[in-house]
N, C-alpha and C positions, 0 to 999 in steps of 0.2 A: 464216538470217542476219537481221540487224537490219533494221527498216523503212527505215533510211537508205539502204540499197543497192537498195531496190526502187523501180521506176518508179511514181510515184504519179500518178493521174489528177486533173487540176484542170480546173475549168470555164473556158470561154473568158473569161467575165466576170472571174474571179479573175486570169487571165493579163493581161487589160487593165489591171486595177487595179495589178498589179505593174509593168507597163510605165510607167504614169503615175508611180508612186513612183520608179522608176529614173530617169525623166526630170526629176524634181524637182517634179512637180505633186502635192504631198503633200495639200494641202487638197482638191483634186478627187478624189484617190484615196480619202480618208476618206469623202467624200460618196457615192462609188460603192459603197464597202464597206458603209456603213450602209443604203443602198437595197437592196443584195443580200441582206442578212441576212433580210429578210422572206420571201424565196422559197427559202432554203437549207434543206437537211435537216440533221440533227444533226451528221453528220460534216463537211459543208461549213461549217456554222456555226462549228465549232471552228477550221477553217482561216481563215475570214474574220476572226474575232475576233483570232486570233493575228497575222494580217497587219496588221490595223487597229492593234493594240497596238504593232507594230513601227514603223509609220508615225508614230503619235503620239509614241513615244519619240524618233524622229528629229526631229520638229517641236519637241519640248520642248528637246532639246539645241541645236537651231539657234537658237531664239528666245532661250534663256538666254545663249548665246554672244554673240548680237548685243546683248543687254542689257548684258553685261559690257563689251563694246567701247564702248558708249555711255557707261557709267559712267566708264571710263578717259578718255574724251574730255571728260567733264564735261557731257554732254548728258543731264540727268536726266529730262526729259520723255520723250525717245525711249526711254530705258532702261525707264521705267515702262510705256510702251506695249508694248514687247516682252515684259516680264514678265506683263502682263495677258493677252497673247495666249497665252503658255505656260500660264497658269492654266486656260485653256479645255480643255486636254488632260491636265492633271495629275490623276490619280485617287488617288495615294498621299497620305493625309492629312498625313503628316509633311513630305513635300516641299512640299505645298501651303501648309502653315503657314509653312515656311521662306521661301518666295517671298513670301507675303503680308507677313511681317515685314520683308523687304527692301524691299518697296514702301512700307510704312509709314515706314521709316527714310528712304528717298529722298524721300518726300513732305515729311517734316519738314525735310530739308536744303533742298529746293526752296523751301519757304516762307521759310526763313531767308535764302536767297540773294536772293529777290525783294524782301525788305524792306531798304531802305538802313540801314546800321548806325547812322548818325547820328540816325535817326528813332526808334530803338528805345530806349525808356526802360528802365532797369535792372529795374523791377518787371514789365516785359512779357517779359523773357527767359524762355525755357522753363526750368522748374524740374524737379528730380528727380521731384516729385509729378506734374507734367504729363506727363512721359515715361512714368511708371508708368501713369497713367490712359489714355494712348494705347495702350500695350501691352495693358492690361486690355481695352479696347474691341476691339482686334484679336482677342484670344483668345476673348472671349465671342461675337463675331460668327460663330464656327464652331459655335455651339450652335443648337439649334432655338429658335424664338421664345419658347416658354413658359419655357424654362430660361434663356435670355438675359435675359428680363425679371426672373426670380427673382434672378439675380445682380446686376442693376442696383439692385434694391430693398434689397440687404443693406448693412450698414455698411461704412465705408471700410476697416476692419480686414480684412474678408473680401477686398476688392479687393487689398490688400497681400499677403494670404496666397495668393490665387489666382496672382498674378504670381510670387511666390516659388516656389510649387510647380511652376509651368510653366517656371521658370528653374533647376530642379534643387536648390533650397534647401528640401528637404522638412522638415527638422527645425525650421527657423525658421517655416515655414508651419504646421506642425502645432501649434506653441506658440500661434500666433495663433488658429488654428481652435478649439483647446481653450478658449481664453479666451472665445470667442463661444458655446460650447455651453451650453445650458440643460438640466439634468438633467430628464428626464421630458417635455421638449417639444423634440424634435430638429428642427432646420431641415434639410430634405432636402439642399439643395446644399452646406451646410456639412459634413454628414455624408459626402456623396459625396466631397468633396475630402479629408476626413480619411482615408477608406478608400484613396484614391489615394496619399496620403503614407505611410500605414502600410505599404502594400504595397511602395512604393519603399524604405522603410527595413527591409524584410524582416520586418515584424511581421505575418506572414500570418494568424495566428489572429485577431488583433484586427481586421485589415482585413475578414476573412471575417464576423466577428460584426457589424461595422458595416453591411456590405452586407445581411445578413439582417434587420437592424433597420429598414432603410428600403426594403426590396424592394417592399413594397406601395405605397409612395409613388410610386416610379418605374415599377413594372411591369417588363415584359420588353423594352420598346422602347428604342432608343438615344436618347441625349440630344443627339447632335451631328449636323450635316448630312451628315457623311461616313458615317454609320451604322456607326461603329466602336466607340463607347464606350457601355457600358450596365452596369447592375448585374449581370446574368447573366454578362457577359464578365469583369468585374472579379472577381466571386466565383469563377468557374471558374479564373481564373489563380491565385487564392489556393489553391484546392483542389489544383491541379496541383503547386504548390510544396510543399504538405503531403503530396503523394503519396496523395491520397484520390480515386482515379478512380471508385470505386463511387458515391460521393455525387454526382459530376458526372453520371454516366450516368443515375442515378435521377431527379435533379432537373431537369436541362436537356437530357437526351438528345433528347426530342421537339422542343424549341425549336430544336435545332441542325439539323433537317432542312433541306436546301438550299432546298426550296420556301418556307420561312419567310423567306428573304432576309436571313439574318444571317451573312455569310461569316466574320467574326471568331470567332463562337461555334462555327460548324461546324468550323473548323480546330482549335480548342481541344478540342472533344469528340472529334475523331479522335485527338488525343494521349491523351485519357483511355482510349479503347478500346485503343490501343496499350499504354499503361501497364498496363492490366488484362489484357494478352495476349489480347485479343479481336481478333486480327488480321484475320479475315474481315470483322468489322463495320467496322473502321477502313478497310479497302480499299473496302468497299461505299460508305461515307459519302464518302470522298474521290473515288471514281469518279463519284458523283452530283454532287458539288460541281463537278467539272471541267466537267460539262455545263451547270451552272447559272451559274457565276461565271467571269468573265474575269480569272483571277488565277493566275500560274504557280506560286505557292506550293503550291497543291493538287496539281499535277502533280509537283512536287519531292518532297513528303512521301509521295505515293502510290508514286513510284518508289523512294524510300528504304526504305519498308517491304517492297516487293516484292523489292528487292535483298537486304535483310537475311534474307528468307525463302528466298533462293536462286533466285528467279525473275528472274534478271538480264536475260534476253532481253525479258521483258515490261516490266521497268523501263526498258530502253533505248528501247523503242518509245514509252513514255510521255514520256520526256525529249526524244526527237527532236521530238515534237509541241510540247513546251514551248519549245524554243529555236529551232526552225526551222519556223515555222508553215506555210510553203508551199515546196514543192520544185519549183516550175516553173522548169526550167533549171538550178537548183543547189540542193543541200541544205546549202550551207555559207554561208548568209546570216549577218548579224551576230547574235551570241547576245543573247537578250533577258533572260536570267536566269542570272547567273553561278553560283549554287549548282547549278542544273540542268546547266549546261555542264560544270562540274567533275566532277559525279557521272557524267555520260555519258562524259566522257573517261576517267575511272577505270575504268568498265565496259569501254570499248573496249580499254584497255590489258591487260585480262585475256585477250584473244583476239588471236592473231597476225594473224588475217584482218582485224582492224579497226584495225591500227596506222596505215594510211594515213589513215583517217577521223579517228583521234585527232590526228594531226599537223595535219590541215587545221583541225580545231576549235581546236587550240592557237593556230594562226596567227590565226584569226578572233578569238579572245579577246585576242590582242595588239593587234589593230586597235582593239578596243573599249576596251581599257585606255589607249590613247593615251599610252604612256610611263610610266604609273603602275605601281608595283610591287605585286604581289600574291603573298604567300607561297604560297597554295594553287596558284596558276597556275605559279609557278616550280618547285614540288615536282613537279607533274605533268610539266613539261618534263623534269625530272631523270629521272623514271620512264620517260618516252618514250625519252630518250637511252640509258638502261640497256637497254631492250628492243631498241633498234636497234643496240646494240653500241658506242655512242659514250660510253665511260666517262669520258673527259676532260670532255666537255661536260656529262655528268650531274653530275660533281663541281662544275663551275662553277655550274650551275643551283642545286645545293644550297647552295653558298656565298652566292649572290645571295639565295636564300630566307631565309637566316639574317639577312642584312643588312636585307632588307625587313621582317622581323619586328621588328627593333629600330629601324626607321624611318630607316635610313641607307643604303637601297638605292642603288646607283649602277651605271652601265653599261647596256648594252642587254640586253633579254630575248633569250635564245638563240632564234634563228629557224630554221625549216626550211621547205623546200618539200616537201610530202608527195610521197613517191616518189623524192625526190632526196636527196643528201647534205646533212646539216644544216650550217648555217653560223652562226657567232656574229657 
């Protein structure tokens, strides 16, 4: 049977951390978890990191909710403070960027509010160029110092292009970048942005060529503070789109070793192994990555490959660790990673012995969704009701899933208490 149904041993220290978390002492719980990591073995370390990730996610939600409440009350200072506190725990670069942009916008609003309207001369009012400059500074502050300084030294047209590309206007950005290019004398940051734009425009061959032309200038290291953006990563993404896994494995296979500390590249190379049908290599790489990186995406993709290969019990065990890092008292804690949650529920639904567990996880997913509609989640509810003989509710869940897919979902998600009759 799956690991979910087995009694797992946890240390007293982990149990105490969980109790702190349950009582709302989240900051203290994180401190204890970080201190405990030093003395933990490999298995315990995975549990501690998962628990820590769960606490951090809870803190982020709490702080951002309080920030939203302050914004609605017009308390800009307090909102910024709560967002700053959330940033301490946000590791996802996209979410971090979004929150930083919100802080920037609130800061501008606060400055405008602090200055009496009668004292502001027309020429002192913020212009579109000033707004763009502020956004540009926010964006490049995410880069490592040497690349930040390189961007600052480039012409204003580059700043415009950079803002455009990071606002999704890739074609306009590319036109500006091309106007700045000098044949035979490429400027690294201009070429890097060109490669990003070309890839976004699905010109993968051109983007790949540009990456190769400036690879020596950038080397293999990331250019951003989040360690997520680099020439090898961009080049590998292009190769995957071109379905050229062999080139990836030959050129960056060694760079993707987890000990090298480049999780984005590690994940991409695992895709290359899978694309090349080297499944054992993909499984090995992802297994090592799970031990090295605190990122549920590795568990998800490992489980996906195992499940595709018919090893569904092993896949279930991997997913259980990804979504329920500690089973002290209950294995049905809030899911941390919805793709993993949904895959695990799907696996449980293939075995009648696991239907109760599937139902409990569906309910936990509902709590995390907090009323939002998810097509995938509703379809799993439908499958659950089919398996338990509730065809009417299965049909209702399917109908709701169709509405959710078109953005007009309404009504409540079908709920069940595992082991009992389901109720809508």
